[in-house]
C-alpha positions as CSV (number, residue, x, y, z in Angstrom):
1,M,-29.2,-40.1,5.6
2,S,-27.4,-38.3,8.4
3,D,-24.8,-35.5,7.8
4,T,-22.1,-37.7,9.3
5,V,-22.7,-40.5,6.9
6,R,-22.9,-38.5,3.7
7,P,-19.3,-37.0,3.9
8,T,-17.9,-40.4,4.7
9,R,-19.6,-42.0,1.7
10,W,-18.5,-39.3,-0.6
11,G,-15.0,-39.5,0.8
12,W,-14.8,-43.3,0.2
13,S,-16.2,-42.9,-3.3
14,A,-13.6,-40.2,-4.2
15,L,-10.9,-42.4,-2.7
16,T,-12.0,-45.4,-4.7
17,V,-11.9,-43.5,-8.0
18,S,-8.6,-42.0,-7.1
19,A,-7.1,-45.4,-6.2
20,L,-8.2,-46.8,-9.5
21,V,-6.6,-44.0,-11.4
22,V,-3.4,-44.3,-9.5
23,S,-3.5,-48.1,-10.0
24,V,-3.8,-47.8,-13.7
25,A,-1.0,-45.3,-13.9
26,I,1.4,-47.3,-11.8
27,A,0.4,-50.5,-13.6
28,V,1.6,-49.0,-16.8
29,R,4.9,-48.2,-15.1
30,A,5.0,-51.8,-13.8
31,G,4.8,-53.1,-17.3
32,T,8.1,-51.3,-18.1
33,G,9.8,-52.8,-15.1
34,D,9.9,-49.6,-13.1
35,V,7.5,-50.9,-10.3
36,D,7.2,-54.3,-8.7
37,P,3.6,-55.5,-9.1
38,G,3.8,-57.2,-5.7
39,G,4.9,-54.0,-4.1
40,L,2.1,-52.2,-5.8
41,A,-0.4,-54.6,-4.2
42,V,1.1,-54.1,-0.8
43,G,1.1,-50.4,-1.2
44,M,-2.6,-50.2,-2.3
45,V,-3.7,-52.5,0.5
46,G,-1.7,-50.4,3.0
47,L,-3.4,-47.3,1.6
48,M,-6.9,-48.7,2.1
49,L,-6.1,-49.9,5.6
50,T,-4.6,-46.5,6.4
51,V,-7.6,-44.6,5.2
52,A,-9.9,-46.8,7.3
53,G,-7.8,-46.3,10.4
54,L,-7.5,-42.5,9.7
55,D,-11.2,-42.1,9.4
56,Q,-11.8,-44.0,12.7
57,A,-9.1,-41.9,14.4
58,R,-10.7,-38.7,13.1
59,S,-14.0,-39.7,14.5
60,S,-12.5,-40.7,17.8
61,Q,-10.4,-37.5,18.0
62,A,-13.5,-35.4,17.3
63,R,-15.4,-37.1,20.1
64,E,-12.5,-36.6,22.5
65,D,-12.0,-32.9,21.7
66,T,-15.7,-32.3,22.5
67,D,-15.4,-34.0,25.9
68,A,-14.7,-30.7,27.6
69,A,-15.4,-32.0,31.1
70,G,-12.8,-34.8,30.8
71,L,-10.3,-32.3,29.4
72,A,-10.9,-30.0,32.4
73,D,-10.3,-32.9,34.8
74,R,-7.0,-33.7,33.3
75,L,-6.0,-30.1,33.1
76,A,-6.8,-29.6,36.8
77,V,-4.3,-32.2,37.8
78,D,-1.5,-30.5,35.8
79,I,-2.5,-27.0,37.0
80,R,-2.5,-28.1,40.7
81,Q,1.0,-29.6,40.4
82,R,2.4,-26.6,38.7
83,E,0.9,-24.0,41.1
84,E,1.9,-25.9,44.2
85,E,5.5,-25.8,42.9
86,A,5.1,-22.1,42.0
87,R,3.8,-21.2,45.5
88,Q,6.7,-23.1,47.1
89,R,9.2,-21.1,45.1
90,L,7.5,-17.8,45.9
91,L,7.7,-18.6,49.6
92,G,11.4,-19.4,49.4
93,G,10.9,-23.1,50.0
94,S,9.0,-22.6,53.2
95,D,5.5,-23.6,54.1
96,R,4.9,-20.6,56.4
97,T,3.4,-17.5,55.1
98,I,1.8,-14.3,56.5
99,D,-2.0,-14.6,56.9
100,I,-2.4,-11.3,55.0
101,E,-5.5,-9.2,55.5
102,F,-7.6,-7.5,52.7
103,V,-10.5,-5.1,52.7
104,H,-13.2,-4.6,50.1
105,L,-13.1,-1.4,48.1
106,P,-16.5,-0.8,46.5
107,S,-16.6,0.5,42.9
108,R,-18.9,3.5,42.0
109,A,-21.3,1.2,40.2
110,H,-21.8,-2.3,38.9
111,Q,-20.0,-4.1,41.7
112,A,-20.5,-7.7,42.9
113,A,-23.2,-8.5,45.3
114,D,-22.6,-10.2,48.7
115,A,-19.0,-8.9,49.0
116,A,-17.8,-9.1,52.6
117,P,-16.1,-6.0,54.0
118,H,-12.8,-7.8,54.8
119,G,-11.1,-11.1,54.9
120,T,-7.7,-13.0,55.2
121,L,-5.5,-15.3,53.2
122,E,-7.1,-18.4,54.7
123,E,-10.6,-17.1,54.2
124,V,-10.1,-16.1,50.5
125,A,-11.8,-19.2,49.0
126,A,-14.9,-18.8,51.1
127,Y,-14.9,-15.1,50.3
128,Y,-14.8,-15.9,46.6
129,R,-17.5,-18.5,46.7
130,A,-19.8,-16.1,48.4
131,L,-19.6,-13.7,45.4
132,G,-22.6,-14.2,43.1
133,S,-20.7,-13.2,40.0
134,G,-17.5,-15.1,40.6
135,R,-15.5,-12.1,39.6
136,L,-12.7,-10.8,41.9
137,V,-10.0,-8.1,41.5
138,I,-7.0,-8.3,43.8
139,T,-5.0,-5.1,44.2
140,G,-2.2,-4.1,46.5
141,A,1.2,-2.4,46.7
142,P,4.2,-3.9,45.0
143,G,5.2,-7.0,47.0
144,A,2.0,-7.0,49.0
145,G,1.3,-10.6,48.1
146,K,-1.1,-10.4,45.2
147,T,0.3,-13.4,43.3
148,V,0.6,-15.4,46.6
149,L,-3.1,-14.6,47.4
150,A,-4.2,-15.6,43.9
151,L,-2.2,-18.8,44.1
152,H,-3.7,-19.7,47.5
153,L,-7.2,-19.1,46.1
154,M,-6.4,-21.3,43.1
155,L,-5.1,-24.2,45.2
156,L,-8.1,-24.0,47.6
157,L,-10.5,-24.0,44.7
158,L,-8.7,-26.9,43.1
159,A,-8.7,-28.9,46.3
160,D,-12.5,-28.6,46.6
161,R,-13.2,-28.8,42.8
162,T,-15.9,-31.3,41.7
163,P,-15.3,-33.4,38.5
164,G,-16.3,-31.5,35.5
165,G,-16.1,-28.1,37.3
166,P,-14.2,-25.0,36.1
167,V,-10.4,-25.1,36.4
168,P,-8.5,-21.9,37.6
169,V,-5.7,-21.2,35.2
170,R,-3.2,-18.4,35.8
171,L,-2.1,-16.4,32.8
172,S,0.0,-13.4,32.3
173,L,-1.7,-10.4,30.7
174,S,1.5,-9.0,29.3
175,T,1.0,-10.8,26.0
176,F,-2.7,-9.9,25.6
177,D,-3.4,-7.6,22.6
178,P,-6.9,-6.5,23.4
179,G,-7.4,-4.5,20.2
180,P,-7.7,-7.1,17.5
181,T,-7.9,-10.1,19.8
182,K,-11.0,-11.2,21.8
183,L,-10.4,-12.5,25.3
184,D,-11.9,-15.9,24.4
185,D,-9.5,-16.3,21.5
186,W,-6.5,-15.2,23.6
187,L,-7.5,-17.6,26.4
188,A,-7.7,-20.5,24.0
189,D,-4.4,-19.6,22.4
190,Q,-2.7,-19.4,25.8
191,L,-4.1,-22.8,26.8
192,A,-2.7,-24.3,23.6
193,R,0.7,-22.6,23.9
194,V,1.4,-22.8,27.7
195,H,-0.4,-25.9,28.6
196,R,0.0,-27.7,25.2
197,L,-3.7,-28.4,24.5
198,R,-4.9,-29.1,21.1
199,P,-6.5,-25.9,19.6
200,A,-9.9,-27.6,19.3
201,A,-9.7,-28.8,22.9
202,A,-8.6,-25.4,24.3
203,A,-11.5,-23.6,22.4
204,A,-14.0,-26.2,23.7
205,L,-12.9,-25.5,27.3
206,V,-13.2,-21.8,26.9
207,R,-16.6,-22.0,25.2
208,A,-17.9,-24.2,27.9
209,R,-16.5,-21.7,30.5
210,L,-14.7,-24.6,32.2
211,V,-11.7,-22.3,32.6
212,L,-11.6,-19.8,35.4
213,P,-9.1,-17.2,34.1
214,V,-6.7,-15.9,36.8
215,L,-5.3,-12.9,34.9
216,D,-2.0,-11.7,36.5
217,G,-0.4,-8.3,35.8
218,L,-2.9,-5.8,34.4
219,D,-0.4,-3.1,35.7
220,E,2.3,-4.6,33.5
221,M,0.6,-3.9,30.2
222,D,1.7,-0.3,30.0
223,A,4.9,1.5,30.8
224,R,3.0,4.3,32.7
225,E,2.0,4.0,36.3
226,D,-1.3,5.9,35.5
227,P,-2.8,4.3,32.4
228,G,-5.6,6.2,30.8
229,L,-8.5,5.6,28.4
230,G,-6.2,4.9,25.4
231,S,-4.0,2.4,27.3
232,R,-3.7,-1.4,26.8
233,A,-4.9,-1.9,30.3
234,A,-8.1,0.0,29.6
235,A,-8.7,-2.0,26.5
236,A,-8.1,-5.2,28.5
237,L,-10.7,-4.1,31.1
238,E,-13.2,-3.5,28.3
239,A,-12.5,-7.0,26.9
240,M,-13.1,-8.5,30.4
241,N,-16.4,-6.6,30.7
242,N,-17.4,-8.1,27.4
243,Y,-16.5,-11.6,28.5
244,L,-19.8,-13.3,29.0
245,H,-21.2,-16.6,30.2
246,G,-24.7,-16.8,28.9
247,T,-26.5,-13.6,30.0
248,A,-24.1,-12.8,32.8
249,K,-20.5,-11.7,32.9
250,G,-18.0,-14.6,32.9
251,Q,-16.1,-15.5,36.0
252,L,-12.5,-14.3,36.4
253,V,-9.8,-13.2,38.9
254,L,-7.6,-10.2,38.1
255,T,-4.5,-8.9,39.9
256,C,-3.2,-5.4,39.6
257,R,-1.2,-2.9,41.6
258,S,-3.3,-0.4,43.5
259,T,-2.1,2.8,41.9
260,P,-2.7,1.8,38.2
261,Y,-6.1,0.3,39.0
262,A,-7.1,3.5,40.8
263,A,-6.0,5.5,37.8
264,L,-8.3,3.4,35.6
265,E,-11.2,3.9,38.0
266,H,-10.5,7.6,37.8
267,V,-11.4,7.5,34.1
268,S,-14.5,5.4,34.9
269,L,-13.0,2.0,34.0
270,W,-13.1,-1.0,36.3
271,A,-14.0,-4.7,36.2
272,Q,-17.8,-4.6,36.3
273,D,-19.8,-7.0,38.6
274,A,-16.6,-7.7,40.4
275,S,-15.5,-7.3,44.0
276,R,-12.2,-5.4,44.4
277,I,-10.2,-6.4,47.5
278,D,-7.1,-4.4,48.5
279,I,-4.3,-6.1,50.5
280,A,-3.5,-4.2,53.6
281,P,0.1,-3.5,54.7
282,V,1.6,-6.0,57.1
283,S,1.1,-4.7,60.6
284,P,4.0,-4.8,63.2
285,A,2.2,-7.6,65.0
286,A,1.9,-9.7,61.9
287,A,5.5,-9.0,61.0
288,E,6.6,-10.1,64.4
289,A,4.6,-13.3,64.2
290,F,6.0,-14.1,60.8
291,V,9.6,-13.4,61.8
292,T,9.2,-15.4,64.9
293,A,7.8,-18.4,63.0
294,R,10.4,-18.3,60.2
295,A,13.7,-17.0,61.6
296,I,16.3,-19.5,62.7
297,D,17.0,-17.5,65.8
298,P,14.2,-15.0,66.5
299,D,16.2,-13.3,69.3
300,R,18.6,-11.8,66.7
301,W,15.7,-9.9,65.3
302,A,14.7,-8.3,68.6
303,P,16.2,-4.8,67.7
304,V,14.3,-4.7,64.4
305,L,11.0,-5.9,65.9
306,D,11.4,-3.3,68.7
307,A,11.9,-0.6,66.2
308,L,8.8,-1.6,64.2
309,R,6.7,-1.6,67.4
310,A,8.1,1.8,68.5
311,A,7.6,3.6,65.1
312,P,5.0,1.8,62.9
313,D,5.2,4.7,60.4
314,S,9.0,4.9,60.1
315,P,10.9,4.2,56.9
316,L,11.9,0.8,58.3
317,A,8.3,-0.2,59.0
318,R,7.2,1.0,55.6
319,G,10.2,-0.7,53.9
320,L,9.2,-4.0,55.6
321,S,5.5,-3.7,55.2
322,T,5.0,-6.4,52.6
323,P,5.4,-10.2,52.8
324,W,8.0,-10.1,49.9
325,R,10.2,-7.6,51.8
326,L,10.0,-9.6,55.0
327,T,10.8,-12.8,53.2
328,L,13.7,-11.0,51.5
329,A,15.1,-9.7,54.8
330,L,14.9,-13.1,56.4
331,A,16.8,-14.7,53.4
332,V,19.5,-12.0,53.6
333,Y,20.1,-11.8,57.4
334,D,19.6,-15.5,58.2
335,E,22.4,-16.5,56.0
336,R,25.2,-18.5,57.8
337,D,28.7,-19.3,56.8
338,P,29.9,-22.8,57.8
339,E,33.1,-21.5,59.3
340,H,32.3,-18.0,60.5
341,G,28.6,-18.3,61.6
342,W,26.2,-15.5,60.8
343,V,27.1,-13.5,57.7
344,R,25.1,-10.3,58.6
345,D,23.3,-8.8,61.6
346,P,19.7,-7.7,61.2
347,A,20.5,-4.7,63.3
348,E,22.1,-3.2,60.1
349,L,18.6,-2.4,58.9
350,R,18.5,0.4,61.6
351,Q,21.6,2.1,60.3
352,R,21.3,5.8,59.4
353,G,22.2,5.3,55.7
354,L,18.8,3.6,55.0
355,R,16.5,6.7,55.3
356,T,13.7,5.7,52.9
357,P,11.7,2.6,52.1
358,E,13.2,2.6,48.6
359,Q,16.8,2.6,50.0
360,I,15.8,-0.4,52.3
361,R,14.3,-2.2,49.2
362,D,17.5,-1.7,47.1
363,H,19.7,-2.6,50.0
364,L,17.9,-5.9,50.5
365,L,17.8,-6.8,46.8
366,D,21.5,-6.1,46.4
367,L,22.4,-8.3,49.3
368,Y,19.9,-11.0,48.2
369,I,21.6,-11.3,44.8
370,R,25.0,-11.4,46.4
371,G,23.8,-14.0,49.0
372,A,22.3,-16.2,46.3
373,S,25.7,-16.3,44.6
374,P,28.3,-16.5,47.3
375,M,32.0,-16.9,46.6
376,D,33.0,-20.6,46.6
377,D,36.0,-22.1,45.0
378,T,34.7,-25.6,44.7
379,T,31.1,-26.2,44.1
380,A,29.4,-23.9,41.6
381,P,29.8,-23.3,37.8
382,Y,29.4,-19.5,37.7
383,T,31.2,-16.4,39.1
384,R,29.4,-13.7,40.9
385,Q,30.1,-11.3,38.1
386,Q,28.6,-13.6,35.5
387,V,25.4,-14.1,37.4
388,R,25.0,-10.3,37.8
389,I,25.7,-9.5,34.1
390,W,23.6,-12.3,32.6
391,M,20.6,-11.5,34.8
392,T,20.9,-7.8,34.0
393,V,20.9,-8.6,30.3
394,L,17.6,-10.6,30.7
395,A,16.0,-8.0,32.9
396,R,16.8,-5.2,30.5
397,H,15.4,-7.2,27.6
398,L,12.1,-7.6,29.5
399,R,12.1,-3.9,30.3
400,T,12.2,-3.1,26.5
401,N,9.1,-5.2,26.1
402,T,7.1,-3.0,28.5
403,G,4.3,-1.3,26.7
404,A,3.4,-2.4,23.2
405,R,6.5,-4.0,21.6
406,E,5.6,-6.4,18.9
407,V,7.9,-8.6,16.8
408,A,6.8,-10.8,13.8
409,G,3.1,-10.4,14.7
410,R,3.4,-11.3,18.4
411,R,3.2,-9.1,21.4
412,L,6.3,-9.7,23.6
413,S,6.0,-10.4,27.3
414,N,7.7,-8.2,29.8
415,T,7.8,-11.0,32.5
416,D,8.3,-14.4,30.7
417,L,11.5,-15.8,29.4
418,V,10.8,-18.7,27.0
419,L,14.0,-20.1,25.6
420,H,13.0,-20.6,22.0
421,E,11.1,-17.3,22.0
422,L,13.9,-15.2,23.4
423,W,15.5,-14.5,20.1
424,P,14.2,-10.9,19.7
425,L,16.8,-10.0,22.4
426,T,19.3,-9.9,19.5
427,G,17.1,-7.8,17.2
428,H,14.3,-8.5,14.8
429,R,16.4,-10.3,12.1
430,R,19.8,-11.5,13.4
431,A,18.8,-14.8,15.0
432,R,16.3,-15.6,12.2
433,T,19.0,-15.1,9.6
434,V,21.4,-17.3,11.5
435,H,18.7,-19.9,11.8
436,V,18.2,-19.9,8.0
437,L,22.0,-20.1,7.4
438,L,22.3,-23.1,9.8
439,T,19.5,-24.9,8.0
440,I,21.0,-24.3,4.5
441,A,24.4,-25.4,5.8
442,V,22.9,-28.7,7.0
443,W,21.2,-29.2,3.6
444,A,24.4,-28.4,1.8
445,V,26.3,-31.1,3.8
446,A,23.5,-33.6,3.4
447,D,23.6,-33.3,-0.4
448,L,27.4,-33.8,-0.7
449,P,26.9,-37.4,-2.1
450,A,25.3,-35.8,-5.2
451,G,28.6,-34.0,-5.9
452,L,30.8,-37.1,-5.0
453,L,28.8,-39.6,-7.0
454,D,27.2,-37.6,-9.8
455,A,28.6,-34.2,-10.7
456,W,29.4,-31.0,-8.8
457,S,27.1,-29.1,-11.1
458,V,24.2,-31.2,-9.8
459,Y,25.3,-30.5,-6.3
460,V,25.4,-26.7,-6.9
461,T,22.0,-26.9,-8.6
462,N,20.5,-28.8,-5.6
463,V,21.9,-26.5,-3.0
464,T,20.7,-23.5,-5.0
465,L,17.2,-24.9,-5.1
466,M,17.4,-25.7,-1.4
467,A,18.4,-22.2,-0.5
468,A,15.7,-20.7,-2.8
469,G,13.1,-23.1,-1.4
470,S,14.1,-22.2,2.2
471,L,13.7,-18.5,1.5
472,L,10.4,-19.1,-0.4
473,V,9.0,-21.4,2.2
474,G,10.4,-19.5,5.1
475,I,11.2,-20.7,8.6
476,P,8.4,-19.8,11.0
477,P,9.3,-16.7,13.1
478,W,7.8,-18.4,16.1
479,P,8.6,-22.1,15.9
480,I,6.4,-24.5,17.9
481,P,8.3,-27.2,19.7
482,S,7.6,-30.9,19.0
483,R,7.8,-33.5,21.6
484,L,8.5,-37.2,22.1
485,E,5.6,-38.4,24.2
486,R,5.1,-41.9,25.5
487,T,1.5,-43.1,25.6
488,T,0.0,-45.8,27.7
489,V,-1.8,-48.5,25.7
490,G,-3.9,-49.3,28.7
491,T,-5.9,-46.1,28.1
492,R,-8.4,-45.5,25.3
493,V,-6.5,-42.6,24.0
494,G,-3.2,-44.5,24.0
495,R,-4.7,-47.5,22.1
496,R,-6.2,-45.1,19.6
497,Q,-2.9,-43.4,19.0
498,L,-1.0,-46.7,18.7
499,V,-3.5,-48.2,16.2
500,N,-3.6,-45.0,14.2
501,G,0.2,-45.1,14.0
502,L,0.4,-48.7,13.0
503,V,-2.1,-48.3,10.2
504,G,-0.4,-45.1,9.1
505,G,2.9,-47.0,9.2
506,L,1.6,-49.6,6.8
507,F,0.8,-46.9,4.4
508,W,4.3,-45.5,4.8
509,G,5.8,-49.0,4.3
510,G,3.6,-49.5,1.2
511,L,4.9,-46.3,-0.3
512,V,8.4,-47.3,0.4
513,V,7.8,-50.6,-1.4
514,V,6.2,-48.9,-4.4
515,L,8.4,-45.9,-4.8
516,D,11.8,-47.2,-3.5
517,I,12.7,-50.8,-3.1
518,G,10.1,-52.8,-4.9
519,N,12.1,-52.9,-8.2
520,V,15.5,-53.1,-6.4
521,V,15.2,-56.0,-4.0
522,G,12.1,-57.8,-5.4
523,L,8.7,-58.8,-4.0
524,V,9.6,-60.9,-1.0
525,I,12.3,-58.7,0.6
526,G,10.3,-55.6,-0.3
527,L,7.2,-57.0,1.3
528,V,9.0,-58.1,4.5
529,Y,11.1,-54.9,4.8
530,G,8.2,-52.6,3.9
531,S,6.0,-54.2,6.5
532,V,8.6,-54.3,9.2
533,V,9.6,-50.6,8.6
534,G,6.0,-49.6,8.4
535,L,5.0,-51.3,11.6
536,V,8.0,-50.3,13.6
537,G,7.8,-46.7,12.3
538,G,4.1,-46.6,12.8
539,A,4.4,-47.9,16.4
540,T,7.0,-45.2,17.1
541,V,4.8,-42.6,15.7
542,G,1.7,-43.9,17.4
543,A,3.3,-44.5,20.8
544,G,6.1,-42.0,20.9
545,L,5.9,-39.2,18.4
546,A,2.5,-37.7,19.2
547,G,4.1,-34.2,19.2
548,V,5.5,-34.7,15.6
549,L,2.1,-34.9,14.1
550,S,0.7,-31.5,14.9
551,D,1.9,-28.1,15.7
552,A,-0.3,-28.0,18.8
553,P,-0.3,-31.4,20.5
554,E,-3.1,-32.5,22.8
555,I,-2.8,-32.2,26.6
556,R,0.2,-33.9,28.1
557,R,0.5,-35.7,31.4
558,P,2.0,-33.5,34.1
559,H,5.8,-33.7,34.3
560,G,6.4,-32.8,37.9
561,L,9.3,-30.4,38.4
562,A,10.3,-30.5,34.7
563,S,12.3,-27.5,33.5
564,P,11.1,-25.3,30.7
565,R,14.4,-26.0,28.9
566,R,13.1,-29.6,28.3
567,M,10.9,-28.2,25.5
568,V,14.0,-27.2,23.5
569,R,15.8,-30.4,24.1
570,D,12.7,-32.5,23.3
571,D,12.2,-30.6,20.1
572,L,15.7,-31.4,18.9
573,V,15.3,-35.1,19.9
574,T,12.0,-35.3,18.2
575,G,13.5,-34.2,14.9
576,L,16.4,-36.6,15.2
577,V,14.2,-39.6,16.0
578,T,11.9,-38.7,13.1
579,G,14.8,-38.5,10.8
580,L,15.9,-41.9,12.0
581,V,12.5,-43.5,11.2
582,V,12.4,-41.8,7.8
583,G,16.0,-42.7,7.0
584,L,15.6,-46.4,7.8
585,G,12.8,-46.6,5.1
586,F,15.4,-45.7,2.4
587,V,18.3,-47.9,3.6
588,P,17.6,-50.7,1.1
589,F,17.7,-48.4,-1.9
590,Y,21.0,-46.8,-0.9
591,W,22.4,-50.2,0.1
592,F,21.7,-52.0,-3.3
593,A,21.9,-48.9,-5.6
594,L,25.0,-47.4,-4.0
595,S,26.8,-49.0,-1.1
596,P,26.2,-50.1,2.6
597,V,28.3,-47.1,3.8
598,L,26.1,-44.6,2.0
599,A,23.0,-46.5,3.1
600,F,23.8,-45.9,6.8
601,G,25.2,-42.5,6.0
602,A,21.8,-41.6,4.6
603,V,20.2,-42.4,8.0
604,F,22.5,-39.8,9.7
605,I,21.7,-37.3,6.9
606,Y,18.0,-37.6,7.5
607,M,18.5,-37.3,11.2
608,A,20.5,-34.1,10.7
609,L,17.9,-32.8,8.3
610,F,14.9,-33.3,10.6
611,G,16.8,-32.7,13.8
612,L,18.0,-29.3,12.7
613,G,14.7,-27.9,11.6
614,G,14.5,-29.2,8.0
615,G,11.5,-31.4,8.5
616,R,8.7,-28.9,7.9
617,V,7.4,-30.6,4.8
618,L,7.3,-34.0,6.4
619,A,5.6,-32.6,9.5
620,L,2.9,-31.1,7.3
621,V,2.4,-34.4,5.5
622,Y,2.2,-36.2,8.9
623,N,-0.2,-33.6,10.1
624,R,-2.5,-34.2,7.2
625,L,-2.2,-38.0,7.2
626,F,-2.5,-38.7,10.9
627,R,-4.7,-35.9,12.1
628,C,-7.1,-35.1,9.3
629,G,-8.6,-38.4,8.4
630,Y,-9.2,-39.5,4.8
631,R,-9.6,-35.9,3.7
632,G,-5.9,-35.3,4.7
633,A,-4.8,-38.4,2.7
634,L,-6.7,-37.1,-0.3
635,D,-5.1,-33.7,0.1
636,V,-1.6,-35.1,0.2
637,L,-2.1,-37.3,-2.9
638,F,-4.4,-35.2,-5.1
639,R,-4.8,-31.7,-3.6
640,P,-1.2,-30.8,-2.6
641,W,-2.0,-27.1,-2.7
642,R,-4.2,-27.7,0.4
643,A,-1.8,-30.0,2.2
644,F,1.3,-27.8,1.5
645,G,-0.3,-24.4,1.4
646,P,0.9,-23.6,4.9
647,L,4.4,-23.8,3.6
648,F,3.9,-20.5,1.8
649,R,2.4,-18.7,4.7
650,T,4.9,-17.0,7.0
651,G,5.0,-18.8,10.3
652,A,2.4,-21.5,9.5
653,G,2.8,-25.2,10.1
654,P,5.1,-27.2,12.3
655,A,8.9,-27.5,11.7
656,L,10.5,-30.4,13.5
657,G,13.6,-29.2,15.4
658,A,13.1,-25.6,14.4
659,A,12.5,-24.4,18.0
660,G,15.7,-26.0,19.1
661,V,17.7,-24.5,16.2
662,R,16.2,-21.1,16.9
663,Y,17.5,-21.4,20.5
664,V,21.0,-22.4,19.1
665,A,20.9,-19.4,16.8
666,L,20.1,-17.1,19.8
667,L,23.1,-18.5,21.7
668,L,25.4,-17.9,18.7
669,C,24.1,-14.3,18.4
670,T,24.8,-13.6,22.1
671,R,28.6,-14.3,22.1
672,R,30.8,-11.6,23.5
673,W,32.6,-11.2,20.1
674,W,29.3,-10.4,18.4
675,S,26.9,-8.9,21.0
676,D,27.1,-6.4,23.8
677,Q,24.4,-8.5,25.5
678,P,26.2,-11.7,26.4
679,L,24.5,-14.8,27.7
680,P,25.9,-18.2,28.7
681,W,26.2,-21.0,26.2
682,R,23.9,-23.2,28.3
683,L,21.3,-20.6,29.1
684,G,18.7,-23.1,30.2
685,R,21.0,-24.7,32.7
686,F,21.9,-21.3,34.1
687,L,18.2,-20.3,34.5
688,D,17.6,-23.7,36.2
689,W,20.5,-22.8,38.6
690,C,18.9,-19.4,39.2
691,C,15.6,-21.2,40.2
692,D,17.5,-23.3,42.6
693,A,19.2,-20.3,44.0
694,G,15.9,-18.5,44.5
695,L,16.5,-15.8,41.9
696,M,14.1,-17.2,39.3
697,R,10.9,-19.2,39.2
698,T,9.2,-21.2,36.5
699,A,5.7,-20.4,35.2
700,G,4.5,-23.1,32.7
701,I,6.9,-23.0,29.8
702,A,8.6,-19.8,30.9
703,Y,11.1,-18.6,33.4
704,Q,10.4,-15.5,35.5
705,F,12.3,-13.4,38.0
706,R,11.2,-14.4,41.4
707,H,9.6,-11.0,42.0
708,R,9.0,-8.0,39.8
709,E,11.0,-5.8,42.2
710,L,14.0,-8.0,41.6
711,Q,13.6,-7.7,37.8
712,D,13.2,-3.9,38.0
713,F,16.2,-3.5,40.3
714,L,18.5,-5.3,37.9
715,A,17.0,-3.5,34.8
716,R,17.6,0.0,36.2
717,G,20.9,-0.6,38.0
718,D,24.4,-0.6,36.6
719,I,26.0,-3.9,35.8
720,R,28.4,-4.5,38.7
721,H,31.8,-5.6,37.4
722,D,33.0,-7.1,40.7
723,P,36.6,-8.3,40.9
724,P,36.9,-11.8,39.4
725,G,36.3,-14.4,42.0
726,G,35.7,-18.1,42.3
727,P,32.6,-19.9,41.1
728,V,29.4,-19.3,43.0
729,S,27.1,-21.8,44.6
730,A,23.4,-22.1,45.1
């Protein structure tokens, strides 16, 4: 007998015995009139059908999670679409870029073989493929184009990727805690969190080495510019050197500024078996070619280009020696006003007040922010002052995360702005406290019928128990968003989800008949209603609520130019729809036992409960029933300490709508009358506007400043309280 058959047989045997025990117990109650015998039969048949479907779904899901090659192919489509969009934003919406040059800087030992001495942007994919180890380190000055070069490499590799091959995935190292966390575990966690893979699927991809990590920002792990042996960057390099594929070191791509990487090499730490390439400054000839290709009227730039050719080592030449600075200058000085023509003259860059490259940098950044938010009385929703203040608040929050700031067991990023994870901006406890109070308030309102129909003492008791339970259970410090996800029944995965949901819905409908309406409306109505509610609810779960059933859903289809704020909105909608499905199951009981008004009122109460983060218990039940096979069903019925154990572990388990409510709590805590760090009510909409204006970009589920120089400039500068003006426009 195989190992796969034995657990199944034991599971069915245990279920049969348990079903007999439950049948006898309920039959005794049926003799007293408490349970309708017909409803009991329907419930037991539904239970058996559900277990059969769940076992089949479990086997199917296990096979799917081990199909690493298929997962990699689907992930590659998503990655390519995301990174094409990211590259477009980095280039300011243009398809023209500088063909930057790089040179190979050999390490003292343990470097990659077959590393060419130099290359260019267009040659980077061929350069990488020639490396025997598949390990590459990209260094350069701030703004030199490290991220653009890494993105270009990724897109070229994806374009030539064969089915089942490794997928380049760009991840920010700012959240990596190399002490207690292995690089493999962190990679799997990031795949699940950022790209919304199931944990088992993410781990399978990492184990099979079907992910090529493109690790961005080694220099952003520490506050110091010269990290030493005890730094996080040093520990991260050690973890990368211990990242193996068989007997060789695993493939990866790493980006870092030149100065921090040189400091690590000085203490004998570098990425072993890797080729380090350093991006060269933009030459005057390359700058002239780039300006000529991208400027609206290249003749206006003649004085600047003449100065670059005449003095290639001048502050102006060094201030415009990176692709980012040149792009910034073109954006600032090619701005035109519909009525007055050119807003600025590039010749201003030669004025005597700009004596250093740093002064040129700050001059361009200041004008860029102003230019991205011009004064306009008719078209835009924000004033120039609001844009400056809100972006400064966000930049300073990210600056506080530089180094080793940790909140509630998670290392905070100093580059990523994730809406439902931005709550530490208000402190460690304020937003979480408001979240708990909001949830208790919803529960208190939902239980008002108990006071109106029974007694206020009952209502007070219930609310007290709810409050105590919420404090005991705890709301997870880092809620994981749920999602409404339509599936296509034309695919194998879609059909499996739909069938699984339908069978699970019959089980839910059977429970409703047994526990709720069987002895209220009788056998016929109970049978019809229980079946209809079960099938409709099951179809909704199977085809539309995949995200409800687990705290880490399987991979999604790519969503084009979707905004990260959709995660918060989808989380709230998921909770509301789940509450609707659950509430409809109890309509007959309230209808016949109380009144039609209270019956439909109960639906809205359930929607509020689950939509505002109160659905954690149900989410855990669904997780066990629909994801864990017959063992999950047994846990829910007869081993509740296993099914509901995550409730008593801080931060464990899904909580429907909780991510959305945490975002609402953040907004409440950033009102001017409560906080000295004000943010707009519709923060996600504002950040989307910033992306359209060229001030921000999206990276997976996060917003980021378009460039680190822009973020640092806002963080260290004074908030400019300009005279109130009209709204600004992108």
